[in-house]
N, CA, C, O and CB atoms as a CASP TS submission, in Angstrom:
PFRMAT TS
TARGET T0000
AUTHOR 0000-0000-0000
METHOD Language model
MODEL 1
PARENT N/A
ATOM      1  N   MET     1       0.850  -1.176   0.000  1.00  0.00           N
ATOM      2  CA  MET     1       0.000   0.000   0.000  1.00  0.00           C
ATOM      3  C   MET     1       0.896   1.240   0.000  1.00  0.00           C
ATOM      4  O   MET     1       1.861   1.328   0.759  1.00  0.00           O
ATOM      5  CB  MET     1      -0.967  -0.002   1.228  1.00  0.00           C
ATOM      6  N   ARG     2       0.564   2.165  -0.842  1.00  0.00           N
ATOM      7  CA  ARG     2       1.322   3.418  -0.902  1.00  0.00           C
ATOM      8  C   ARG     2       1.041   4.261   0.338  1.00  0.00           C
ATOM      9  O   ARG     2       0.027   4.086   1.013  1.00  0.00           O
ATOM     10  CB  ARG     2       0.970   4.211  -2.184  1.00  0.00           C
ATOM     11  N   ALA     3       1.956   5.174   0.618  1.00  0.00           N
ATOM     12  CA  ALA     3       1.801   6.042   1.787  1.00  0.00           C
ATOM     13  C   ALA     3       0.524   6.881   1.672  1.00  0.00           C
ATOM     14  O   ALA     3      -0.180   7.079   2.663  1.00  0.00           O
ATOM     15  CB  ALA     3       3.034   6.962   1.943  1.00  0.00           C
ATOM     16  N   ALA     4       0.225   7.374   0.466  1.00  0.00           N
ATOM     17  CA  ALA     4      -0.979   8.186   0.275  1.00  0.00           C
ATOM     18  C   ALA     4      -2.236   7.368   0.551  1.00  0.00           C
ATOM     19  O   ALA     4      -3.187   7.874   1.148  1.00  0.00           O
ATOM     20  CB  ALA     4      -1.023   8.755  -1.151  1.00  0.00           C
ATOM     21  N   ASP     5      -2.248   6.112   0.122  1.00  0.00           N
ATOM     22  CA  ASP     5      -3.404   5.242   0.376  1.00  0.00           C
ATOM     23  C   ASP     5      -3.562   4.973   1.866  1.00  0.00           C
ATOM     24  O   ASP     5      -4.675   4.964   2.391  1.00  0.00           O
ATOM     25  CB  ASP     5      -3.260   3.913  -0.388  1.00  0.00           C
ATOM     26  N   ALA     6      -2.439   4.755   2.541  1.00  0.00           N
ATOM     27  CA  ALA     6      -2.486   4.495   3.982  1.00  0.00           C
ATOM     28  C   ALA     6      -3.012   5.716   4.734  1.00  0.00           C
ATOM     29  O   ALA     6      -3.819   5.585   5.654  1.00  0.00           O
ATOM     30  CB  ALA     6      -1.090   4.110   4.508  1.00  0.00           C
ATOM     31  N   THR     7      -2.552   6.901   4.337  1.00  0.00           N
ATOM     32  CA  THR     7      -3.022   8.131   4.967  1.00  0.00           C
ATOM     33  C   THR     7      -4.517   8.318   4.732  1.00  0.00           C
ATOM     34  O   THR     7      -5.259   8.668   5.649  1.00  0.00           O
ATOM     35  CB  THR     7      -2.243   9.342   4.432  1.00  0.00           C
ATOM     36  N   ALA     8      -4.946   8.086   3.512  1.00  0.00           N
ATOM     37  CA  ALA     8      -6.373   8.213   3.192  1.00  0.00           C
ATOM     38  C   ALA     8      -7.197   7.245   4.024  1.00  0.00           C
ATOM     39  O   ALA     8      -8.273   7.599   4.505  1.00  0.00           O
ATOM     40  CB  ALA     8      -6.618   7.964   1.694  1.00  0.00           C
ATOM     41  N   GLU     9      -6.705   6.041   4.193  1.00  0.00           N
ATOM     42  CA  GLU     9      -7.421   5.033   4.984  1.00  0.00           C
ATOM     43  C   GLU     9      -7.551   5.477   6.442  1.00  0.00           C
ATOM     44  O   GLU     9      -8.601   5.296   7.059  1.00  0.00           O
ATOM     45  CB  GLU     9      -6.695   3.672   4.906  1.00  0.00           C
ATOM     46  N   VAL    10      -6.485   6.055   6.987  1.00  0.00           N
ATOM     47  CA  VAL    10      -6.525   6.541   8.377  1.00  0.00           C
ATOM     48  C   VAL    10      -7.557   7.657   8.518  1.00  0.00           C
ATOM     49  O   VAL    10      -8.354   7.655   9.456  1.00  0.00           O
ATOM     50  CB  VAL    10      -5.125   7.045   8.824  1.00  0.00           C
ATOM     51  N   PHE    11      -7.542   8.609   7.587  1.00  0.00           N
ATOM     52  CA  PHE    11      -8.497   9.715   7.645  1.00  0.00           C
ATOM     53  C   PHE    11      -9.937   9.215   7.495  1.00  0.00           C
ATOM     54  O   PHE    11     -10.829   9.672   8.210  1.00  0.00           O
ATOM     55  CB  PHE    11      -8.181  10.746   6.552  1.00  0.00           C
ATOM     56  N   LEU    12     -10.160   8.295   6.586  1.00  0.00           N
ATOM     57  CA  LEU    12     -11.506   7.765   6.378  1.00  0.00           C
ATOM     58  C   LEU    12     -11.992   7.015   7.607  1.00  0.00           C
ATOM     59  O   LEU    12     -13.143   7.168   8.013  1.00  0.00           O
ATOM     60  CB  LEU    12     -11.537   6.846   5.158  1.00  0.00           C
ATOM     61  N   THR    13     -11.134   6.215   8.194  1.00  0.00           N
ATOM     62  CA  THR    13     -11.502   5.476   9.400  1.00  0.00           C
ATOM     63  C   THR    13     -11.852   6.447  10.533  1.00  0.00           C
ATOM     64  O   THR    13     -12.839   6.250  11.241  1.00  0.00           O
ATOM     65  CB  THR    13     -10.351   4.535   9.832  1.00  0.00           C
ATOM     66  N   ALA    14     -11.046   7.484  10.696  1.00  0.00           N
ATOM     67  CA  ALA    14     -11.317   8.480  11.741  1.00  0.00           C
ATOM     68  C   ALA    14     -12.629   9.210  11.467  1.00  0.00           C
ATOM     69  O   ALA    14     -13.417   9.438  12.384  1.00  0.00           O
ATOM     70  CB  ALA    14     -10.158   9.494  11.837  1.00  0.00           C
ATOM     71  N   PHE    15     -12.866   9.579  10.198  1.00  0.00           N
ATOM     72  CA  PHE    15     -14.109  10.269   9.830  1.00  0.00           C
ATOM     73  C   PHE    15     -15.325   9.402  10.131  1.00  0.00           C
ATOM     74  O   PHE    15     -16.310   9.882  10.692  1.00  0.00           O
ATOM     75  CB  PHE    15     -14.094  10.652   8.341  1.00  0.00           C
ATOM     76  N   GLU    16     -15.259   8.135   9.762  1.00  0.00           N
ATOM     77  CA  GLU    16     -16.383   7.225   9.986  1.00  0.00           C
ATOM     78  C   GLU    16     -16.640   6.988  11.472  1.00  0.00           C
ATOM     79  O   GLU    16     -17.764   6.668  11.860  1.00  0.00           O
ATOM     80  CB  GLU    16     -16.126   5.896   9.291  1.00  0.00           C
ATOM     81  N   ALA    17     -15.614   7.142  12.305  1.00  0.00           N
ATOM     82  CA  ALA    17     -15.765   6.927  13.746  1.00  0.00           C
ATOM     83  C   ALA    17     -16.399   8.126  14.455  1.00  0.00           C
ATOM     84  O   ALA    17     -16.851   8.006  15.594  1.00  0.00           O
ATOM     85  CB  ALA    17     -14.414   6.628  14.365  1.00  0.00           C
ATOM     86  N   LEU    18     -16.433   9.269  13.789  1.00  0.00           N
ATOM     87  CA  LEU    18     -17.003  10.473  14.403  1.00  0.00           C
ATOM     88  C   LEU    18     -18.516  10.354  14.544  1.00  0.00           C
ATOM     89  O   LEU    18     -19.169   9.689  13.741  1.00  0.00           O
ATOM     90  CB  LEU    18     -16.651  11.715  13.576  1.00  0.00           C
ATOM     91  N   PRO    19     -19.068  11.000  15.564  1.00  0.00           N
ATOM     92  CA  PRO    19     -20.535  11.090  15.650  1.00  0.00           C
ATOM     93  C   PRO    19     -21.065  11.893  14.463  1.00  0.00           C
ATOM     94  O   PRO    19     -20.335  12.682  13.863  1.00  0.00           O
ATOM     95  CB  PRO    19     -20.980  11.748  17.000  1.00  0.00           C
ATOM     96  N   ARG    20     -22.307  11.690  14.139  1.00  0.00           N
ATOM     97  CA  ARG    20     -22.910  12.332  12.962  1.00  0.00           C
ATOM     98  C   ARG    20     -22.730  13.853  12.964  1.00  0.00           C
ATOM     99  O   ARG    20     -22.410  14.436  11.928  1.00  0.00           O
ATOM    100  CB  ARG    20     -24.392  11.998  12.894  1.00  0.00           C
ATOM    101  N   SER    21     -22.930  14.490  14.099  1.00  0.00           N
ATOM    102  CA  SER    21     -22.815  15.958  14.155  1.00  0.00           C
ATOM    103  C   SER    21     -21.406  16.414  13.800  1.00  0.00           C
ATOM    104  O   SER    21     -21.235  17.438  13.139  1.00  0.00           O
ATOM    105  CB  SER    21     -23.193  16.476  15.553  1.00  0.00           C
ATOM    106  N   GLN    22     -20.397  15.667  14.231  1.00  0.00           N
ATOM    107  CA  GLN    22     -19.027  16.042  13.912  1.00  0.00           C
ATOM    108  C   GLN    22     -18.695  15.750  12.445  1.00  0.00           C
ATOM    109  O   GLN    22     -17.940  16.498  11.823  1.00  0.00           O
ATOM    110  CB  GLN    22     -18.054  15.303  14.830  1.00  0.00           C
ATOM    111  N   ARG    23     -19.251  14.669  11.889  1.00  0.00           N
ATOM    112  CA  ARG    23     -19.060  14.395  10.458  1.00  0.00           C
ATOM    113  C   ARG    23     -19.666  15.530   9.634  1.00  0.00           C
ATOM    114  O   ARG    23     -19.073  15.979   8.654  1.00  0.00           O
ATOM    115  CB  ARG    23     -19.702  13.029  10.061  1.00  0.00           C
ATOM    116  N   GLU    24     -20.854  15.990  10.039  1.00  0.00           N
ATOM    117  CA  GLU    24     -21.492  17.097   9.335  1.00  0.00           C
ATOM    118  C   GLU    24     -20.653  18.364   9.418  1.00  0.00           C
ATOM    119  O   GLU    24     -20.567  19.115   8.447  1.00  0.00           O
ATOM    120  CB  GLU    24     -22.882  17.354   9.904  1.00  0.00           C
ATOM    121  N   ALA    25     -20.035  18.607  10.567  1.00  0.00           N
ATOM    122  CA  ALA    25     -19.175  19.785  10.723  1.00  0.00           C
ATOM    123  C   ALA    25     -17.972  19.698   9.790  1.00  0.00           C
ATOM    124  O   ALA    25     -17.591  20.697   9.179  1.00  0.00           O
ATOM    125  CB  ALA    25     -18.704  19.925  12.185  1.00  0.00           C
ATOM    126  N   VAL    26     -17.371  18.519   9.675  1.00  0.00           N
ATOM    127  CA  VAL    26     -16.238  18.338   8.766  1.00  0.00           C
ATOM    128  C   VAL    26     -16.674  18.612   7.332  1.00  0.00           C
ATOM    129  O   VAL    26     -15.981  19.312   6.594  1.00  0.00           O
ATOM    130  CB  VAL    26     -15.654  16.908   8.890  1.00  0.00           C
ATOM    131  N   LEU    27     -17.821  18.064   6.934  1.00  0.00           N
ATOM    132  CA  LEU    27     -18.315  18.276   5.567  1.00  0.00           C
ATOM    133  C   LEU    27     -18.624  19.744   5.313  1.00  0.00           C
ATOM    134  O   LEU    27     -18.355  20.255   4.226  1.00  0.00           O
ATOM    135  CB  LEU    27     -19.566  17.429   5.313  1.00  0.00           C
ATOM    136  N   GLN    28     -19.181  20.421   6.299  1.00  0.00           N
ATOM    137  CA  GLN    28     -19.462  21.853   6.134  1.00  0.00           C
ATOM    138  C   GLN    28     -18.177  22.631   5.884  1.00  0.00           C
ATOM    139  O   GLN    28     -18.151  23.543   5.058  1.00  0.00           O
ATOM    140  CB  GLN    28     -20.183  22.411   7.375  1.00  0.00           C
ATOM    141  N   HIS    29     -17.113  22.273   6.595  1.00  0.00           N
ATOM    142  CA  HIS    29     -15.826  22.945   6.391  1.00  0.00           C
ATOM    143  C   HIS    29     -15.268  22.637   5.001  1.00  0.00           C
ATOM    144  O   HIS    29     -14.717  23.518   4.341  1.00  0.00           O
ATOM    145  CB  HIS    29     -14.817  22.517   7.475  1.00  0.00           C
ATOM    146  N   LEU    30     -15.410  21.401   4.564  1.00  0.00           N
ATOM    147  CA  LEU    30     -14.926  21.045   3.227  1.00  0.00           C
ATOM    148  C   LEU    30     -15.679  21.813   2.153  1.00  0.00           C
ATOM    149  O   LEU    30     -15.073  22.325   1.212  1.00  0.00           O
ATOM    150  CB  LEU    30     -15.065  19.538   2.988  1.00  0.00           C
ATOM    151  N   PHE    31     -17.003  21.895   2.290  1.00  0.00           N
ATOM    152  CA  PHE    31     -17.809  22.576   1.283  1.00  0.00           C
ATOM    153  C   PHE    31     -17.700  24.094   1.378  1.00  0.00           C
ATOM    154  O   PHE    31     -18.122  24.792   0.455  1.00  0.00           O
ATOM    155  CB  PHE    31     -19.255  22.161   1.416  1.00  0.00           C
ATOM    156  N   ALA    32     -17.151  24.618   2.457  1.00  0.00           N
ATOM    157  CA  ALA    32     -16.962  26.062   2.578  1.00  0.00           C
ATOM    158  C   ALA    32     -15.812  26.542   1.695  1.00  0.00           C
ATOM    159  O   ALA    32     -15.748  27.719   1.342  1.00  0.00           O
ATOM    160  CB  ALA    32     -16.698  26.444   4.039  1.00  0.00           C
ATOM    161  N   ASN    33     -14.914  25.641   1.341  1.00  0.00           N
ATOM    162  CA  ASN    33     -13.785  25.976   0.478  1.00  0.00           C
ATOM    163  C   ASN    33     -14.233  25.759  -0.972  1.00  0.00           C
ATOM    164  O   ASN    33     -14.502  24.622  -1.359  1.00  0.00           O
ATOM    165  CB  ASN    33     -12.511  25.105   0.828  1.00  0.00           C
ATOM    166  N   PRO    34     -14.320  26.824  -1.787  1.00  0.00           N
ATOM    167  CA  PRO    34     -14.833  26.687  -3.155  1.00  0.00           C
ATOM    168  C   PRO    34     -14.090  25.654  -4.008  1.00  0.00           C
ATOM    169  O   PRO    34     -14.715  24.920  -4.772  1.00  0.00           O
ATOM    170  CB  PRO    34     -14.771  28.014  -3.838  1.00  0.00           C
ATOM    171  N   ALA    35     -12.781  25.596  -3.883  1.00  0.00           N
ATOM    172  CA  ALA    35     -12.010  24.644  -4.693  1.00  0.00           C
ATOM    173  C   ALA    35     -12.300  23.204  -4.269  1.00  0.00           C
ATOM    174  O   ALA    35     -12.482  22.325  -5.111  1.00  0.00           O
ATOM    175  CB  ALA    35     -10.500  24.936  -4.575  1.00  0.00           C
ATOM    176  N   LEU    36     -12.341  22.976  -2.968  1.00  0.00           N
ATOM    177  CA  LEU    36     -12.649  21.631  -2.476  1.00  0.00           C
ATOM    178  C   LEU    36     -14.087  21.245  -2.811  1.00  0.00           C
ATOM    179  O   LEU    36     -14.371  20.095  -3.145  1.00  0.00           O
ATOM    180  CB  LEU    36     -12.420  21.548  -0.958  1.00  0.00           C
ATOM    181  N   LYS    37     -14.984  22.216  -2.716  1.00  0.00           N
ATOM    182  CA  LYS    37     -16.389  21.955  -3.036  1.00  0.00           C
ATOM    183  C   LYS    37     -16.529  21.490  -4.481  1.00  0.00           C
ATOM    184  O   LYS    37     -17.242  20.527  -4.767  1.00  0.00           O
ATOM    185  CB  LYS    37     -17.244  23.214  -2.796  1.00  0.00           C
ATOM    186  N   GLU    38     -15.849  22.176  -5.383  1.00  0.00           N
ATOM    187  CA  GLU    38     -15.901  21.797  -6.801  1.00  0.00           C
ATOM    188  C   GLU    38     -15.336  20.389  -7.005  1.00  0.00           C
ATOM    189  O   GLU    38     -15.898  19.589  -7.753  1.00  0.00           O
ATOM    190  CB  GLU    38     -15.118  22.817  -7.665  1.00  0.00           C
ATOM    191  N   ASP    39     -14.223  20.094  -6.336  1.00  0.00           N
ATOM    192  CA  ASP    39     -13.625  18.757  -6.452  1.00  0.00           C
ATOM    193  C   ASP    39     -14.569  17.677  -5.921  1.00  0.00           C
ATOM    194  O   ASP    39     -14.709  16.619  -6.534  1.00  0.00           O
ATOM    195  CB  ASP    39     -12.288  18.702  -5.693  1.00  0.00           C
ATOM    196  N   LEU    40     -15.210  17.940  -4.791  1.00  0.00           N
ATOM    197  CA  LEU    40     -16.130  16.954  -4.207  1.00  0.00           C
ATOM    198  C   LEU    40     -17.336  16.717  -5.120  1.00  0.00           C
ATOM    199  O   LEU    40     -17.795  15.585  -5.275  1.00  0.00           O
ATOM    200  CB  LEU    40     -16.606  17.422  -2.818  1.00  0.00           C
ATOM    201  N   ILE    41     -17.836  17.785  -5.713  1.00  0.00           N
ATOM    202  CA  ILE    41     -18.965  17.648  -6.639  1.00  0.00           C
ATOM    203  C   ILE    41     -18.546  16.854  -7.865  1.00  0.00           C
ATOM    204  O   ILE    41     -19.301  16.007  -8.341  1.00  0.00           O
ATOM    205  CB  ILE    41     -19.501  19.033  -7.059  1.00  0.00           C
ATOM    206  N   ASP    42     -17.354  17.117  -8.380  1.00  0.00           N
ATOM    207  CA  ASP    42     -16.847  16.361  -9.536  1.00  0.00           C
ATOM    208  C   ASP    42     -16.742  14.872  -9.216  1.00  0.00           C
ATOM    209  O   ASP    42     -17.132  14.031 -10.025  1.00  0.00           O
ATOM    210  CB  ASP    42     -15.471  16.901  -9.973  1.00  0.00           C
ATOM    211  N   VAL    43     -16.222  14.553  -8.050  1.00  0.00           N
ATOM    212  CA  VAL    43     -16.086  13.147  -7.649  1.00  0.00           C
ATOM    213  C   VAL    43     -17.462  12.502  -7.499  1.00  0.00           C
ATOM    214  O   VAL    43     -17.661  11.362  -7.919  1.00  0.00           O
ATOM    215  CB  VAL    43     -15.294  13.031  -6.323  1.00  0.00           C
ATOM    216  N   ALA    44     -18.401  13.217  -6.910  1.00  0.00           N
ATOM    217  CA  ALA    44     -19.752  12.677  -6.739  1.00  0.00           C
ATOM    218  C   ALA    44     -20.404  12.414  -8.101  1.00  0.00           C
ATOM    219  O   ALA    44     -21.053  11.385  -8.294  1.00  0.00           O
ATOM    220  CB  ALA    44     -20.621  13.650  -5.908  1.00  0.00           C
ATOM    221  N   ARG    45     -20.230  13.344  -9.041  1.00  0.00           N
ATOM    222  CA  ARG    45     -20.791  13.140 -10.384  1.00  0.00           C
ATOM    223  C   ARG    45     -20.142  11.946 -11.067  1.00  0.00           C
ATOM    224  O   ARG    45     -20.827  11.136 -11.692  1.00  0.00           O
ATOM    225  CB  ARG    45     -20.607  14.400 -11.245  1.00  0.00           C
ATOM    226  N   TRP    46     -18.826  11.836 -10.949  1.00  0.00           N
ATOM    227  CA  TRP    46     -18.130  10.679 -11.533  1.00  0.00           C
ATOM    228  C   TRP    46     -18.662   9.386 -10.930  1.00  0.00           C
ATOM    229  O   TRP    46     -18.918   8.420 -11.648  1.00  0.00           O
ATOM    230  CB  TRP    46     -16.600  10.784 -11.309  1.00  0.00           C
ATOM    231  N   TYR    47     -18.826   9.368  -9.626  1.00  0.00           N
ATOM    232  CA  TYR    47     -19.284   8.153  -8.951  1.00  0.00           C
ATOM    233  C   TYR    47     -20.690   7.771  -9.419  1.00  0.00           C
ATOM    234  O   TYR    47     -20.974   6.595  -9.650  1.00  0.00           O
ATOM    235  CB  TYR    47     -19.266   8.347  -7.421  1.00  0.00           C
ATOM    236  N   GLU    48     -21.561   8.762  -9.555  1.00  0.00           N
ATOM    237  CA  GLU    48     -22.929   8.498 -10.011  1.00  0.00           C
ATOM    238  C   GLU    48     -22.957   7.975 -11.444  1.00  0.00           C
ATOM    239  O   GLU    48     -23.818   7.163 -11.784  1.00  0.00           O
ATOM    240  CB  GLU    48     -23.772   9.765  -9.908  1.00  0.00           C
ATOM    241  N   ARG    49     -22.036   8.424 -12.282  1.00  0.00           N
ATOM    242  CA  ARG    49     -22.063   8.093 -13.708  1.00  0.00           C
ATOM    243  C   ARG    49     -21.068   7.011 -14.103  1.00  0.00           C
ATOM    244  O   ARG    49     -20.900   6.733 -15.291  1.00  0.00           O
ATOM    245  CB  ARG    49     -21.792   9.324 -14.513  1.00  0.00           C
ATOM    246  N   ARG    50     -20.404   6.395 -13.128  1.00  0.00           N
ATOM    247  CA  ARG    50     -19.335   5.437 -13.439  1.00  0.00           C
ATOM    248  C   ARG    50     -19.814   4.238 -14.242  1.00  0.00           C
ATOM    249  O   ARG    50     -19.010   3.621 -14.942  1.00  0.00           O
ATOM    250  CB  ARG    50     -18.700   4.955 -12.167  1.00  0.00           C
ATOM    251  N   ALA    51     -21.079   3.888 -14.169  1.00  0.00           N
ATOM    252  CA  ALA    51     -21.593   2.722 -14.892  1.00  0.00           C
ATOM    253  C   ALA    51     -22.047   3.071 -16.317  1.00  0.00           C
ATOM    254  O   ALA    51     -22.349   2.180 -17.111  1.00  0.00           O
ATOM    255  CB  ALA    51     -22.753   2.107 -14.120  1.00  0.00           C
ATOM    256  N   GLU    52     -22.093   4.365 -16.631  1.00  0.00           N
ATOM    257  CA  GLU    52     -22.527   4.764 -17.974  1.00  0.00           C
ATOM    258  C   GLU    52     -21.474   4.388 -19.013  1.00  0.00           C
ATOM    259  O   GLU    52     -20.274   4.355 -18.739  1.00  0.00           O
ATOM    260  CB  GLU    52     -22.807   6.282 -18.025  1.00  0.00           C
ATOM    261  N   ARG    53     -21.965   4.110 -20.196  1.00  0.00           N
ATOM    262  CA  ARG    53     -21.039   3.813 -21.297  1.00  0.00           C
ATOM    263  C   ARG    53     -20.335   5.096 -21.709  1.00  0.00           C
ATOM    264  O   ARG    53     -20.959   6.156 -21.770  1.00  0.00           O
ATOM    265  CB  ARG    53     -21.788   3.180 -22.514  1.00  0.00           C
ATOM    266  N   PRO    54     -19.052   5.010 -21.989  1.00  0.00           N
ATOM    267  CA  PRO    54     -18.326   6.212 -22.419  1.00  0.00           C
ATOM    268  C   PRO    54     -18.793   6.679 -23.791  1.00  0.00           C
ATOM    269  O   PRO    54     -19.233   5.879 -24.617  1.00  0.00           O
ATOM    270  CB  PRO    54     -16.817   5.945 -22.445  1.00  0.00           C
ATOM    271  N   ILE    55     -18.690   7.986 -24.021  1.00  0.00           N
ATOM    272  CA  ILE    55     -19.039   8.572 -25.307  1.00  0.00           C
ATOM    273  C   ILE    55     -17.736   8.992 -25.980  1.00  0.00           C
ATOM    274  O   ILE    55     -16.951   9.731 -25.386  1.00  0.00           O
ATOM    275  CB  ILE    55     -20.028   9.792 -25.143  1.00  0.00           C
ATOM    276  N   PRO    56     -17.491   8.538 -27.206  1.00  0.00           N
ATOM    277  CA  PRO    56     -16.253   8.931 -27.888  1.00  0.00           C
ATOM    278  C   PRO    56     -16.170  10.453 -28.042  1.00  0.00           C
ATOM    279  O   PRO    56     -17.181  11.126 -28.244  1.00  0.00           O
ATOM    280  CB  PRO    56     -16.165   8.254 -29.273  1.00  0.00           C
ATOM    281  N   TYR    57     -14.964  10.972 -27.942  1.00  0.00           N
ATOM    282  CA  TYR    57     -14.737  12.414 -28.054  1.00  0.00           C
ATOM    283  C   TYR    57     -15.323  12.962 -29.343  1.00  0.00           C
ATOM    284  O   TYR    57     -15.931  14.032 -29.344  1.00  0.00           O
ATOM    285  CB  TYR    57     -13.244  12.728 -27.986  1.00  0.00           C
ATOM    286  N   GLU    58     -15.145  12.241 -30.435  1.00  0.00           N
ATOM    287  CA  GLU    58     -15.635  12.713 -31.730  1.00  0.00           C
ATOM    288  C   GLU    58     -17.154  12.891 -31.709  1.00  0.00           C
ATOM    289  O   GLU    58     -17.676  13.827 -32.315  1.00  0.00           O
ATOM    290  CB  GLU    58     -15.231  11.732 -32.844  1.00  0.00           C
ATOM    291  N   LYS    59     -17.856  12.011 -31.023  1.00  0.00           N
ATOM    292  CA  LYS    59     -19.315  12.095 -30.927  1.00  0.00           C
ATOM    293  C   LYS    59     -19.725  13.317 -30.109  1.00  0.00           C
ATOM    294  O   LYS    59     -20.662  14.026 -30.475  1.00  0.00           O
ATOM    295  CB  LYS    59     -19.894  10.809 -30.296  1.00  0.00           C
ATOM    296  N   VAL    60     -19.028  13.561 -29.009  1.00  0.00           N
ATOM    297  CA  VAL    60     -19.309  14.734 -28.178  1.00  0.00           C
ATOM    298  C   VAL    60     -19.060  16.003 -28.988  1.00  0.00           C
ATOM    299  O   VAL    60     -19.867  16.932 -28.964  1.00  0.00           O
ATOM    300  CB  VAL    60     -18.435  14.727 -26.890  1.00  0.00           C
ATOM    301  N   GLN    61     -17.941  16.036 -29.704  1.00  0.00           N
ATOM    302  CA  GLN    61     -17.598  17.193 -30.526  1.00  0.00           C
ATOM    303  C   GLN    61     -18.669  17.429 -31.600  1.00  0.00           C
ATOM    304  O   GLN    61     -19.079  18.565 -31.838  1.00  0.00           O
ATOM    305  CB  GLN    61     -16.214  16.995 -31.181  1.00  0.00           C
ATOM    306  N   GLN    62     -19.105  16.367 -32.230  1.00  0.00           N
ATOM    307  CA  GLN    62     -20.135  16.462 -33.264  1.00  0.00           C
ATOM    308  C   GLN    62     -21.432  17.019 -32.673  1.00  0.00           C
ATOM    309  O   GLN    62     -22.059  17.894 -33.271  1.00  0.00           O
ATOM    310  CB  GLN    62     -20.388  15.079 -33.909  1.00  0.00           C
ATOM    311  N   ASN    63     -21.833  16.525 -31.519  1.00  0.00           N
ATOM    312  CA  ASN    63     -23.060  16.998 -30.878  1.00  0.00           C
ATOM    313  C   ASN    63     -22.959  18.472 -30.485  1.00  0.00           C
ATOM    314  O   ASN    63     -23.922  19.226 -30.625  1.00  0.00           O
ATOM    315  CB  ASN    63     -23.369  16.151 -29.645  1.00  0.00           C
ATOM    316  N   LEU    64     -21.786  18.876 -29.992  1.00  0.00           N
ATOM    317  CA  LEU    64     -21.606  20.289 -29.620  1.00  0.00           C
ATOM    318  C   LEU    64     -21.654  21.188 -30.848  1.00  0.00           C
ATOM    319  O   LEU    64     -22.226  22.276 -30.789  1.00  0.00           O
ATOM    320  CB  LEU    64     -20.271  20.487 -28.879  1.00  0.00           C
ATOM    321  N   LYS    65     -21.074  20.761 -31.944  1.00  0.00           N
ATOM    322  CA  LYS    65     -21.125  21.555 -33.173  1.00  0.00           C
ATOM    323  C   LYS    65     -22.552  21.669 -33.679  1.00  0.00           C
ATOM    324  O   LYS    65     -22.991  22.736 -34.108  1.00  0.00           O
ATOM    325  CB  LYS    65     -20.229  20.937 -34.254  1.00  0.00           C
ATOM    326  N   LYS    66     -23.277  20.545 -33.622  1.00  0.00           N
ATOM    327  CA  LYS    66     -24.660  20.532 -34.080  1.00  0.00           C
ATOM    328  C   LYS    66     -25.521  21.483 -33.242  1.00  0.00           C
ATOM    329  O   LYS    66     -26.431  22.126 -33.766  1.00  0.00           O
ATOM    330  CB  LYS    66     -25.227  19.106 -34.020  1.00  0.00           C
ATOM    331  N   ALA    67     -25.232  21.567 -31.957  1.00  0.00           N
ATOM    332  CA  ALA    67     -25.992  22.443 -31.053  1.00  0.00           C
ATOM    333  C   ALA    67     -25.502  23.887 -31.097  1.00  0.00           C
ATOM    334  O   ALA    67     -26.076  24.755 -30.440  1.00  0.00           O
ATOM    335  CB  ALA    67     -25.905  21.921 -29.626  1.00  0.00           C
ATOM    336  N   GLY    68     -24.435  24.152 -31.875  1.00  0.00           N
ATOM    337  CA  GLY    68     -23.915  25.510 -31.981  1.00  0.00           C
ATOM    338  C   GLY    68     -23.106  25.945 -30.763  1.00  0.00           C
ATOM    339  O   GLY    68     -22.932  27.140 -30.527  1.00  0.00           O
ATOM    340  N   ARG    69     -22.623  24.998 -30.005  1.00  0.00           N
ATOM    341  CA  ARG    69     -21.870  25.330 -28.791  1.00  0.00           C
ATOM    342  C   ARG    69     -20.368  25.175 -28.988  1.00  0.00           C
ATOM    343  O   ARG    69     -19.588  25.354 -28.052  1.00  0.00           O
ATOM    344  CB  ARG    69     -22.325  24.452 -27.636  1.00  0.00           C
ATOM    345  N   LEU    70     -19.967  24.841 -30.217  1.00  0.00           N
ATOM    346  CA  LEU    70     -18.534  24.688 -30.490  1.00  0.00           C
ATOM    347  C   LEU    70     -18.222  25.262 -31.852  1.00  0.00           C
ATOM    348  O   LEU    70     -17.069  25.237 -32.283  1.00  0.00           O
ATOM    349  CB  LEU    70     -18.103  23.204 -30.416  1.00  0.00           C
TER
END
């Protein structure tokens, strides 16, 4: 296990051990930082869409051109 993975595991274990009110306080602090908030939202969106089939770049580009957005 890499050092970064071990550190993440320690933090996650500690977070999960906190009472709900303290977990909520930690999340409020994370979401108060605009950069962290954006990263957390990106991860949540990725997690929700991880089972979707990928769309080839060319198809996305074609759709954007057709919609006048590119």
